[in-house]
C-alpha positions, 0 to 999 in steps of 0.5 A, a space after each residue: 327612418 325618423 329624425 330625432 331632431 325636433 322641428 317647430 318652424 323653418 323660422 325658429 330653426 334658422 334663429 336657433 342653428 340656421 345662421 350658425 350653419 351657414 358659417 360652418 357650410 363653407 369650411 365643409 365644402 373646403 374640406 370635402 373638395 369642389 371639381 368643375 363640373 361636379 354633380 353634389 348631393 346635400 343629405 339633409 338640408 335642412 333650410 338650405 345653408 349647405 345648399 345655398 353656399 353650394 350654389 355660390 361655389 363656382 363649379 357644381 353642374 348639378 346640386 341635389 338635396 333631401 331632408 326627412 321633413 316636410 317643413 324644411 323641405 318647403 322653406 328651401 323649395 321656397 328660397 330656391 331660385 337655382 335652376 341647378 338645385 332639385 329639392 324633395 323630401 326623402 329618407 337619408 337611409 334610402 336615397 332615391 337616386 341611382 348608384 354613382 349618381 353624384 361626385 360627392 355627398 355632403 351632409 351638415 349638422 346631421 348624422 348625429 340625428 339619424 338613428 342608423 348612422 352606418 347605413 346613412 353613410 352607406 347610402 351616400 357612399 352608394 350614390 357616389 361614383 368611385 374616386 368620390 367623397 362624401 364627407 360629414 359634420 356634426 357639433 361636437 355637443 360634449 367638447 365643443 358647444 360652449 354656449 349649448 352647454 352653459 344652458 344644460 349644465 345649468 339646467 342640471 343644477 335645478 332639475 334632476 330630470 335634465 339630466 339624462 337629457 343632458 348624457 343624450 345631448 352630448 354623446 349623440 351618434 359621432 360625436 365622439 373622437 374618432 366615431 365618425 372616422 371608425 364609421 367611415 371606415 366600416 362602410 367601406 370608405 377609403 383616406 378617411 380623414 377626420 378633423 374640428 372644424 370651428 366657427 364662433 356663435 355671435 348674440 346680440 343679447 340673452 334674448 338672441 340667444 334664449 328665445 329660439 330654444 325658448 320657442 321650442 326649437 331643437 332638443 334644448 327648445 323641446 325640454 325647455 318648453 315641457 318644463 311646468 312654471 315654476 321651474 321653467 322662471 327658474 331655469 329662465 333665470 338661472 340661464 340668464 345669470 349664467 349667460 351674462 356672468 356678473 356682466 350687463 346683457 350684451 353681446 356674447 361669443 360662443 366657439 363651436 367646434 364640429 368634427 368634420 370626416 371625409 373619404 373616398 368611395 372605393 
């Protein structure tokens, strides 16, 4: 089961999103809850934002992490120095663990890239013991990602081909209000709660914002990298103008909101 996230490099992902997912990770952990001695699974660990934040949190005795991308798995393994952590390549829709193996299963910024989202949630519930917790968070691309919407809303003014890509970006799985909650309930989880988590993406300059995208990382980067040169120059200039908004280039701050959901295994 492939992921729909486009990976160029682990370092590129860190600049595009990893630095922001590290801000979001403690909020998801707090929302999920942890107890001393918990065995925790990170589904879709990427470069390790949630995994390594869990390791800094008192309590977990074991942290298992999986990701579909060998690029991310290799990077996370290189960064790991904690004997409680194990990292392997695996499919979120076919987790390589026995039933009731964990106390918590979490997924940070992953479910919207999984084509069979319900199956992934079902697998998370399967490997968590009765009374344990399944939790996940995804960005609200349509209503909560002002910095990235700025790019797409600018691009569609110059390129009709960007219109279906913007729609796909804004309405990936789990991004509509209460969609994740309905999925959790449909997979048999109880006491399901949905909320919003907010962080700010702080950029030093336009280049700090644009270079990871321009390098081809993620769904935005894949679109930009595929533009022919004339249109690429026009999009680059227009997005720069939107970022600067009439002021000199420099730091900018964008509010970024994620949907988060948790439920208990019966």
